[in-house]
C-alpha positions as CSV (number, residue, x, y, z in Angstrom):
1,M,106.1,104.1,92.6
2,N,107.4,103.2,95.9
3,I,105.3,102.4,98.5
4,L,105.9,103.0,102.4
5,K,103.4,101.1,105.2
6,F,103.3,102.5,108.9
7,F,101.5,103.3,112.1
8,T,101.0,105.8,114.4
9,A,101.3,104.7,117.8
10,G,100.7,107.4,120.9
11,S,98.8,107.6,124.3
12,V,95.3,108.7,124.2
13,D,95.2,112.3,123.4
14,D,98.5,112.5,122.1
15,G,97.0,113.7,118.7
16,K,97.7,110.4,116.2
17,S,94.4,110.9,114.7
18,T,95.3,114.7,113.8
19,L,98.7,114.0,112.7
20,I,97.5,111.8,110.1
21,G,94.6,114.2,109.5
22,R,96.8,116.9,108.9
23,L,99.4,115.5,106.2
24,L,95.7,114.5,104.7
25,Y,94.6,117.9,104.8
26,D,98.1,119.7,103.7
27,T,98.9,117.2,100.9
28,D,95.4,118.0,99.4
29,S,94.4,114.3,99.9
30,I,91.0,115.0,101.1
31,L,87.7,114.3,98.6
32,A,85.9,117.3,98.3
33,D,82.8,115.5,99.4
34,Q,84.9,114.9,103.0
35,L,86.3,118.3,103.2
36,E,82.7,119.5,103.3
37,A,81.8,116.9,105.6
38,L,85.0,118.5,107.9
39,Q,83.8,121.5,107.5
40,S,80.5,121.6,108.5
41,S,81.0,119.3,111.4
42,N,80.0,120.2,115.0
43,R,83.4,119.2,116.2
44,K,86.0,121.7,116.6
45,N,89.3,123.0,118.2
46,D,89.3,125.0,121.1
47,D,90.3,127.9,119.0
48,G,87.7,127.4,116.3
49,S,89.4,125.6,113.5
50,I,88.5,122.2,112.0
51,D,89.2,119.1,113.9
52,L,91.5,116.7,111.5
53,A,90.9,113.8,113.5
54,I,87.7,113.2,112.1
55,L,89.2,111.9,109.2
56,T,90.4,108.9,110.7
57,D,87.8,108.4,113.7
58,G,85.4,106.3,111.5
59,L,83.4,104.9,114.3
60,R,80.6,106.7,116.3
61,A,82.4,106.0,119.6
62,E,85.5,106.9,118.2
63,R,83.9,110.2,117.5
64,E,82.2,110.8,120.3
65,Q,84.6,109.8,123.4
66,G,87.9,111.7,121.0
67,I,89.8,108.2,121.0
68,T,90.9,105.7,118.6
69,I,89.4,102.1,118.9
70,D,89.9,100.4,115.8
71,V,92.4,100.4,112.9
72,A,91.9,102.9,110.4
73,Y,93.3,102.7,107.1
74,K,94.4,105.8,105.0
75,Y,95.8,106.1,101.4
76,F,97.5,109.2,99.7
77,Q,100.8,110.0,97.7
78,T,103.1,112.6,96.8
79,E,104.8,113.0,94.0
80,K,108.1,111.0,95.2
81,R,105.6,108.3,97.0
82,K,102.3,106.4,98.0
83,F,101.4,105.9,101.5
84,I,99.5,103.4,103.4
85,I,98.4,104.7,107.0
86,A,97.1,102.6,109.9
87,D,96.2,104.8,112.4
88,T,96.3,102.6,115.6
89,P,94.7,102.5,118.7
90,G,97.0,103.5,122.1
91,H,95.2,102.5,124.7
92,I,96.5,99.1,126.5
93,Q,93.3,97.0,126.1
94,Y,93.3,97.8,122.2
95,T,96.8,96.3,121.9
96,R,95.7,93.2,119.7
97,N,94.6,96.2,117.6
98,M,98.3,98.0,117.4
99,V,99.2,94.8,117.1
100,T,97.7,93.8,113.8
101,G,97.9,97.3,112.4
102,A,101.6,97.6,112.8
103,S,102.0,93.8,111.6
104,T,102.9,95.0,108.0
105,A,104.6,98.2,108.5
106,N,107.9,99.6,107.4
107,L,108.3,102.6,109.5
108,A,106.5,103.3,112.8
109,I,105.6,107.1,114.2
110,I,105.7,107.2,118.0
111,L,104.0,110.4,119.4
112,V,105.3,112.0,122.4
113,D,102.9,114.6,124.3
114,A,105.7,117.4,124.7
115,R,104.2,118.1,128.2
116,N,104.1,114.7,129.3
117,G,107.7,113.5,127.7
118,V,108.2,109.7,127.9
119,V,105.6,107.6,130.0
120,E,104.1,104.1,130.1
121,Q,102.4,104.0,126.9
122,T,105.9,104.8,125.3
123,I,107.7,102.4,126.9
124,R,104.5,100.0,125.7
125,H,104.2,101.3,122.3
126,S,108.5,101.2,121.8
127,Y,108.6,98.0,123.0
128,L,105.8,96.3,120.5
129,V,107.4,98.5,117.6
130,S,110.7,96.1,118.9
131,L,109.1,92.9,119.1
132,L,107.6,93.0,115.7
133,G,111.0,93.9,114.2
134,I,109.9,97.1,112.5
135,K,113.4,99.0,111.4
136,H,113.0,102.4,110.9
137,V,111.2,104.5,113.9
138,V,110.3,108.0,114.0
139,V,109.6,110.1,117.2
140,C,107.2,113.2,116.8
141,I,107.5,115.1,119.5
142,N,103.9,116.4,119.6
143,K,102.0,119.5,120.9
144,M,105.4,122.0,120.7
145,D,103.0,125.1,120.4
146,M,102.1,124.2,124.1
147,V,105.5,124.4,125.6
148,N,106.4,127.7,123.4
149,Y,108.4,125.7,120.7
150,S,111.2,124.9,123.5
151,E,114.1,123.7,122.2
152,D,115.5,122.5,125.5
153,V,111.9,120.5,126.0
154,Y,112.7,118.7,123.5
155,S,116.1,117.5,123.8
156,S,115.3,116.8,127.1
157,I,112.5,114.4,125.4
158,I,115.2,112.7,123.0
159,N,117.6,112.3,125.8
160,K,115.5,110.0,127.8
161,Y,113.9,108.1,124.5
162,K,117.3,107.3,123.7
163,D,118.1,105.3,126.7
164,L,114.9,103.5,125.6
165,A,116.0,103.1,122.3
166,K,119.3,101.3,123.2
167,Q,117.4,99.0,125.8
168,L,115.2,97.6,123.0
169,K,118.0,97.7,120.7
170,L,116.2,99.8,118.2
171,A,118.8,101.1,115.6
172,D,117.1,103.9,113.3
173,V,115.5,106.2,115.4
174,N,114.7,109.9,114.2
175,Y,113.2,112.9,115.9
176,I,111.0,115.5,114.9
177,P,109.1,118.2,116.8
178,V,106.1,119.3,115.6
179,S,102.4,120.5,116.1
180,A,99.8,118.4,114.5
181,L,97.4,121.1,115.5
182,K,99.2,124.1,113.6
183,G,100.5,122.3,111.0
184,D,104.4,122.3,112.6
185,N,106.8,120.4,110.6
186,I,104.4,118.2,109.1
187,V,104.1,118.9,105.8
188,Q,106.3,122.0,105.6
189,N,109.3,123.4,107.8
190,S,108.0,125.6,110.9
191,V,109.3,129.3,111.5
192,N,108.0,128.9,115.1
193,M,111.1,126.3,115.4
194,D,114.0,128.1,113.2
195,W,116.4,125.8,115.6
196,Y,115.3,122.6,114.3
197,K,117.6,122.0,111.2
198,G,116.2,118.6,110.1
199,E,113.6,117.7,107.7
200,S,109.5,118.4,107.9
201,L,107.8,114.5,108.6
202,L,106.3,114.4,105.3
203,H,109.7,115.2,103.3
204,F,111.4,112.0,105.7
205,L,108.6,110.1,104.8
206,E,109.5,110.5,100.8
207,K,112.8,110.2,101.4
208,V,113.3,107.2,104.0
209,D,114.8,104.0,102.3
210,T,112.9,100.9,103.3
211,D,114.8,98.5,101.1
212,N,117.8,98.0,103.3
213,L,117.6,94.6,104.1
214,D,118.5,92.2,100.5
215,K,116.2,89.6,101.3
216,S,117.1,87.5,97.4
217,Q,119.1,85.4,99.0
218,L,115.4,84.4,100.9
219,A,113.1,83.4,98.1
220,R,109.8,82.2,99.3
221,M,106.4,81.3,97.6
222,P,103.7,79.2,99.8
223,V,101.6,76.9,97.1
224,Q,97.9,78.2,97.1
225,W,96.6,76.8,94.0
226,V,97.8,73.9,91.8
227,I,96.6,74.6,88.4
228,R,95.8,71.4,86.4
229,P,93.2,72.3,83.8
230,Q,93.5,68.6,81.9
231,T,91.8,70.1,78.7
232,D,92.6,69.5,75.4
233,E,94.3,72.6,75.0
234,L,96.0,72.7,77.9
235,H,96.7,68.7,78.5
236,D,100.3,69.3,79.7
237,Y,99.9,72.2,81.9
238,R,100.9,72.2,85.5
239,G,101.4,75.5,87.1
240,Y,102.0,76.3,90.8
241,A,99.7,79.7,91.7
242,G,101.4,82.1,94.9
243,R,102.2,85.1,96.3
244,V,105.8,85.7,96.6
245,L,106.7,86.6,100.0
246,S,110.4,87.5,100.1
247,G,113.4,87.4,97.6
248,T,113.3,86.9,93.7
249,F,112.6,83.6,91.5
250,K,114.0,83.4,88.6
251,V,114.0,81.0,85.5
252,N,116.1,78.3,85.5
253,D,116.7,78.8,89.2
254,N,117.1,75.7,91.6
255,V,114.6,75.2,94.0
256,T,113.6,73.0,96.8
257,I,110.0,72.1,98.0
258,I,109.0,72.1,101.7
259,P,108.3,69.8,103.2
260,S,109.2,66.8,100.8
261,G,112.3,68.2,100.2
262,A,112.2,67.0,96.3
263,T,114.2,69.3,93.9
264,S,113.4,71.0,90.5
265,T,114.4,74.0,88.6
266,I,111.9,76.9,87.2
267,K,111.0,76.5,83.8
268,R,108.5,79.0,83.3
269,I,107.0,82.1,85.1
270,E,103.9,83.4,84.2
271,F,102.4,86.9,85.6
272,F,98.8,87.4,84.1
273,D,99.4,86.6,80.5
274,Q,103.1,87.7,80.8
275,F,106.3,85.7,81.1
276,P,109.0,87.8,82.9
277,D,112.4,86.3,83.5
278,A,112.0,87.0,87.5
279,A,109.7,87.1,89.8
280,H,109.7,89.2,92.8
281,A,108.2,90.1,96.8
282,G,104.8,91.1,96.9
283,Q,104.3,89.5,93.1
284,S,101.2,86.8,92.7
285,V,102.4,84.1,89.9
286,T,102.3,81.0,88.7
287,I,105.2,79.0,88.7
288,H,106.5,76.1,86.0
289,L,109.0,73.2,87.2
290,N,111.0,70.9,85.3
291,G,109.7,67.5,85.8
292,D,107.1,66.1,87.5
293,V,107.1,67.1,91.5
294,D,104.3,66.2,93.6
295,I,103.1,69.8,95.4
296,S,99.8,70.3,96.9
297,R,98.2,73.8,98.4
298,G,100.2,74.6,101.9
299,D,103.8,73.7,100.2
300,T,106.1,75.8,100.1
301,I,109.0,76.8,97.2
302,V,112.4,78.1,98.3
303,N,115.9,78.4,96.2
304,A,117.6,75.6,97.1
305,S,120.5,78.2,98.2
306,A,118.6,78.7,101.8
307,L,116.4,76.1,103.2
308,T,113.9,77.2,105.8
309,Q,113.3,75.7,109.3
310,D,112.0,72.0,109.0
311,T,110.6,71.2,112.8
312,K,107.6,70.6,114.9
313,L,108.7,72.5,118.0
314,I,109.0,76.3,118.1
315,E,109.9,78.9,120.5
316,A,107.7,82.0,119.5
317,D,106.6,85.1,121.1
318,L,102.7,85.2,121.3
319,C,100.3,88.0,121.3
320,W,96.8,86.8,122.6
321,M,93.4,88.4,121.1
322,D,91.1,86.6,122.3
323,G,88.7,87.3,125.2
324,R,88.5,83.6,126.4
325,A,91.8,82.7,128.5
326,L,94.9,80.5,126.3
327,D,93.9,76.6,127.5
328,T,97.3,74.6,127.1
329,S,95.2,71.2,127.5
330,I,93.0,72.0,124.2
331,T,94.4,71.9,120.6
332,Y,94.7,75.0,118.6
333,L,94.8,75.2,114.7
334,I,98.2,77.3,113.0
335,Q,97.9,79.1,109.6
336,H,101.3,79.9,108.4
337,N,101.0,81.8,104.7
338,S,98.7,78.9,103.1
339,K,99.3,75.9,105.4
340,T,97.2,75.3,108.2
341,T,97.7,72.3,111.0
342,K,96.7,71.5,114.7
343,C,99.1,72.3,117.4
344,K,99.5,72.7,121.0
345,V,100.9,75.4,123.3
346,S,103.0,73.1,125.0
347,E,105.3,75.4,127.6
348,I,104.7,79.1,128.6
349,L,108.2,80.5,128.9
350,H,107.4,83.9,130.5
351,K,105.1,86.9,130.4
352,V,106.4,90.5,129.4
353,D,104.7,93.3,131.6
354,I,105.1,95.5,128.8
355,N,104.4,98.9,130.5
356,T,107.7,98.0,132.5
357,L,109.6,95.4,130.1
358,E,110.0,92.8,132.7
359,K,109.3,89.1,132.4
360,H,107.3,87.1,134.7
361,D,106.6,83.4,135.2
362,A,103.5,83.0,134.1
363,D,100.7,80.2,133.5
364,E,98.1,81.4,131.6
365,F,97.5,84.1,128.5
366,K,94.7,86.8,129.1
367,L,93.3,89.2,126.6
368,N,96.5,91.5,125.2
369,D,99.0,89.5,127.1
370,I,102.8,89.0,125.2
371,G,105.1,86.4,126.2
372,R,106.9,83.9,124.7
373,V,105.8,79.8,124.6
374,I,106.7,76.6,122.8
375,I,104.8,75.5,120.0
376,K,104.3,72.0,118.9
377,T,102.7,71.1,115.6
378,A,101.6,68.2,113.8
379,D,102.8,68.7,110.8
380,T,106.2,70.0,109.8
381,L,106.1,74.3,108.8
382,A,108.4,76.0,106.0
383,F,109.1,79.2,108.1
384,D,111.9,81.5,108.8
385,L,112.9,82.5,112.1
386,Y,111.3,86.4,112.3
387,D,114.2,88.6,112.9
388,D,115.4,86.9,109.4
389,N,112.5,87.1,107.3
390,R,109.3,88.8,108.8
391,A,107.3,87.7,106.1
392,N,107.9,84.1,106.4
393,G,108.4,84.1,110.4
394,S,104.9,84.5,111.7
395,A,101.5,83.0,112.0
396,I,98.1,82.8,113.5
397,L,96.5,80.6,116.4
398,V,92.7,80.0,115.7
399,D,90.6,78.1,117.9
400,S,88.9,75.3,115.9
401,R,85.8,75.7,118.5
402,T,84.9,79.0,117.2
403,N,87.1,79.6,114.0
404,L,88.4,83.1,115.6
405,T,91.6,84.0,115.5
406,V,93.1,83.9,118.8
407,G,96.7,84.8,118.7
408,A,99.8,86.3,116.8
409,L,103.1,84.7,116.6
410,M,106.7,85.5,116.0
411,F,108.9,82.8,115.3
412,R,111.7,83.2,117.5
413,A,113.7,79.8,117.7
414,A,113.6,76.2,116.0
415,M,113.8,73.6,118.5
């Protein structure tokens, strides 16, 4: 069954957690003990109904303050699809948490409070969606019950958001008027908004096509382990294990090993105890090649017709995630898939004000800052540009002094 990964974004009090709670509650995706705890909770809405946000507010501070602080993942399924939801925080001080939760999503749900319309936080969240290359966006105009389900309010918000979407080059944007609190247009179409002729949120999520980009020409598999038992039974066994990032590998395909440039053909593919003719994106497999090829952990197997970038100088967007500011004088570690090497930030090109989208000159990056930098690596990386292949176009920066992840990178150009 096809899986849709999506995340929610919105300002504090826009109703992100309530919307997810409503989806889970109305699709009967809550376990019996969760439902019992929900019904016995002291936290209620103003009208005395159950506060569904409790389902995703897992931290004590979240329950006490009524806000989302960390990313919460929830899982549910219908007869048509499986879903993985990331409930991400909306406050600017938790930008790094939102970037983390959104990094693997196929779709973004951006909530807009019908009473307030498009605000600074809406611009910031939409910019992050654009930065992360998320192709599908659903703008849920929430709390329609608090504006008397007004079509005029809904239309005015759509008109304003369309200008923002055009500026950010968001191609596939859909709009749904909802009330997460009352359940309007979440699972079932609302009788209070008969002027809305579109689908409910759940029906849209069940049908949206996230496989619209054919990556078969961009087959990539970083080698995580070279399997060489050297036993009497498996004396000549040599396999290269890893997870296929993108595309499809087939038996007899011509492949190239990056960074060495060695070439070979695929002799056999192992998937558990099976020997399929092809390995697809997301599968963890062992590939056997014809001939003896020098391959180590950190190398990448690619299909020979689509070579990746091969350079030590990379222009990238950087989201800084550490309380300690970026120091361009020290050496960091860059981890790209299974490859780890030393690097330095050789130049800061600009920093983005994510509330206004203006670019400014900068000489430092602090917590939650986003901008563009030039990275110089000690070894070459087998990467694609982020716009071409998200799965192979990103990396993380690690502070070797603390072993903490301090930044997320999206590769934009090879230099």
